C-alpha positions in Angstrom: -0.3 -29.6 -67.4 -1.7 -26.1 -67.7 -4.2 -26.4 -64.8 -1.5 -27.9 -62.6 0.9 -25.1 -63.4 -1.9 -22.6 -62.6 -2.5 -24.1 -59.2 1.2 -24.1 -58.4 1.5 -20.5 -59.4 -1.4 -19.4 -57.2 -0.1 -21.5 -54.3 3.4 -19.9 -54.5 1.9 -16.4 -54.9 -0.3 -17.0 -51.8 2.7 -18.2 -49.8 4.8 -15.1 -50.9 2.0 -12.8 -49.9 1.5 -14.5 -46.5 5.2 -14.3 -45.8 5.3 -10.6 -46.7 2.3 -9.9 -44.4 3.8 -11.7 -41.5 7.0 -9.7 -41.9 5.1 -6.5 -42.0 3.1 -7.4 -38.9 6.2 -8.4 -37.0 7.9 -5.1 -37.9 4.8 -3.2 -36.7 4.8 -5.2 -33.5 8.4 -4.3 -32.8 7.7 -0.6 -33.4 4.7 -0.6 -31.1 6.6 -2.5 -28.4 9.5 -0.1 -28.5 7.1 2.8 -28.1 5.3 1.2 -25.2 8.6 0.5 -23.5 9.9 4.0 -23.9 6.7 5.5 -22.7 6.5 7.7 -25.8 3.7 8.1 -28.4 4.1 9.2 -32.0 2.9 12.8 -32.0 0.4 15.5 -31.1 -2.6 15.0 -28.8 -2.1 11.2 -29.1 1.3 11.6 -27.4 -0.3 13.4 -24.4 -3.1 10.9 -24.2 -0.6 8.1 -24.1 1.5 9.8 -21.4 -1.5 10.2 -19.2 -2.8 6.7 -19.5 -2.3 4.5 -16.5 -1.7 0.8 -16.9 -2.4 -1.9 -14.3 -0.2 -5.0 -14.5 -1.4 -8.4 -13.5 -0.2 -9.6 -10.1 0.3 -13.3 -9.3 -0.8 -12.7 -5.7 -2.4 -9.9 -3.7 0.3 -7.7 -2.0 0.1 -6.9 1.7 -0.9 -3.3 2.3 2.0 -2.3 4.4 3.8 0.3 2.3 6.6 -2.1 1.2 6.9 -3.4 -2.4 8.9 -6.5 -1.7 5.9 -8.7 -2.3 4.9 -7.2 -5.7 5.3 -9.7 -8.5 6.3 -7.1 -11.1 9.8 -6.1 -12.2 11.3 -2.6 -12.2 10.5 -2.1 -15.9 6.8 -1.7 -14.9 7.4 1.4 -12.7 6.8 4.9 -14.0 8.6 8.1 -12.9 6.8 11.0 -11.2 7.9 14.6 -12.0 8.1 15.4 -8.3 10.7 12.7 -7.9 10.0 9.0 -7.3 8.0 6.3 -9.0 4.7 4.6 -9.1 3.4 1.2 -10.2 -0.2 0.0 -10.5 -1.3 -3.7 -10.4 -4.5 -5.7 -10.5 -5.5 -8.9 -8.8 -8.9 -10.4 -8.0 -11.1 -7.4 -8.8 -8.8 -5.0 -6.8 -6.4 -2.3 -8.1 -3.2 -1.9 -6.2 -1.1 1.2 -6.1 2.5 1.7 -4.9 4.1 5.1 -4.8 7.7 5.7 -3.7 8.2 9.5 -3.3 11.4 11.4 -2.9 11.0 14.0 -0.2 13.8 15.4 1.9 11.4 16.5 4.7 8.0 14.9 5.2 5.2 17.1 6.5 2.2 15.6 8.2 -1.1 17.3 8.9 -1.2 17.3 12.7 -4.5 19.1 13.2 -7.3 18.2 10.8 -8.6 21.2 8.9 -5.7 23.4 9.8 -2.5 24.3 7.9 0.0 22.9 7.1 -2.2 20.4 5.3 0.8 18.0 4.8 2.2 15.9 2.0 -0.5 13.8 0.4 -1.6 11.8 -2.7 -4.8 12.6 -4.6 -6.5 10.1 -7.0 -9.0 10.9 -9.7 -11.3 7.9 -10.3 -14.4 6.9 -12.2 -15.6 6.8 -15.7 -15.2 10.6 -16.0 -12.5 11.1 -13.4 -14.7 13.1 -11.2 -14.5 11.0 -8.1 -11.6 12.3 -6.0 -9.8 10.4 -3.2 -7.1 11.6 -0.8 -4.4 9.4 0.6 -3.1 11.3 3.7 -2.3 10.5 7.2 -1.0 12.2 10.4 1.6 9.5 11.0 3.1 6.4 9.4 0.9 3.3 9.4 -2.3 2.1 7.9 -5.1 4.6 7.3 -8.4 5.1 5.4 -8.8 7.2 2.2 -10.9 10.3 2.3 -13.0 12.1 -0.2 -11.6 15.4 -1.4 -12.3 18.2 -3.9 -10.4 19.8 -6.7 -8.2 22.8 -6.0 -6.1 22.2 -2.9 -7.1 18.6 -2.4 -7.8 19.0 1.3 -9.0 16.4 3.8 -12.8 16.4 4.3 -13.2 13.8 7.0 -15.5 11.9 4.7 -13.9 8.5 4.6 -14.0 5.8 1.9 -13.9 2.6 3.9 -13.5 0.5 0.8 -10.0 1.9 0.2 -7.2 0.9 2.6 -3.7 2.3 2.5 -0.4 2.3 4.3 2.2 5.0 4.7 5.9 4.3 5.6 8.9 6.5 5.8 11.9 5.7 3.6 15.5 7.0 3.6 14.7 9.1 0.6 11.2 10.1 1.5 8.0 8.0 1.9 6.0 5.2 0.3 2.3 4.8 0.0 0.5 1.6 -0.8 -3.2 1.3 -1.4 -5.9 -1.2 -2.4 -8.9 0.1 -4.4 -12.0 -1.9 -5.6 -11.9 -2.2 -9.4 -15.4 -0.9 -9.8 -14.5 2.2 -7.9 -11.7 3.0 -10.3 -13.8 2.7 -13.4 -12.4 3.8 -16.8 -10.0 6.5 -15.7 -7.3 7.0 -13.1 -5.2 10.1 -12.3 -2.5 10.3 -9.7 -1.4 13.6 -8.2 1.5 14.1 -5.6 1.2 17.2 -3.4 4.4 18.1 -1.7 4.5 20.7 1.1 7.7 22.7 1.7 8.0 23.8 5.3 11.0 26.1 4.4 8.9 28.2 2.1 6.9 31.1 3.3 3.4 30.0 4.2 4.4 26.4 3.4 4.9 26.2 -0.3 2.9 23.6 -2.2 4.0 21.8 -5.3 1.6 19.5 -7.3 2.7 17.0 -9.9 0.1 14.8 -11.6 -0.3 12.3 -14.4 -2.9 14.7 -16.0 -3.4 18.5 -16.3 -5.4 19.0 -13.2 -8.2 21.5 -13.7 -7.9 21.5 -17.5 -9.1 18.0 -18.5 -10.1 14.6 -17.3 -7.4 12.1 -16.2 -6.1 9.5 -18.6 -7.6 6.2 -19.3 -7.2 3.2 -17.0 -6.2 0.1 -18.8 -5.6 -3.5 -17.7 -5.6 -7.0 -19.2 -8.6 -9.2 -18.4 
């Protein structure tokens, strides 16, 4: 009887420990899920790193690059707000990264003459494993266009086009939307998004920059996606 009682005791203890571990893991999962949903991280530098991280969500089908998000197979919970006003969402499908930005802008400014001010409203992307590859999403009029290489600072057009990246710009009632398709290998391990807004009412055309990372001070945040 004693060996049998010992086996029963060990079995019941193992079951109790397993149940306790499962409850602990479930509680941790709920906490992590709540943090991810709120877009907040616990504290310190980890909080900033979490805020600058860009997540790509799996897409069931490749969206058309037309500036409209009606064919994106993600819900509104996946969008992230931009300080300048508006939202962005990033998706991934078949080795391509898709980006959709909807920017609030009461007056859109286009660059009419290449290389001359005003340089116009535009989107800058920091890509690559170190975030040192910079692309510019800018056009002189609504429609499809090619991305250009750019440099830090004012993120101006260079006329050096990146033919692997296609994009579309459309005007909206509240501003404009930009949709782009980028090869996954071009994005690499980091992705930063910067919105440059030009104010024609300001003296000398005031410029405001809002980005997902501290431009000029550090590398952009990590680019994460599910395989």
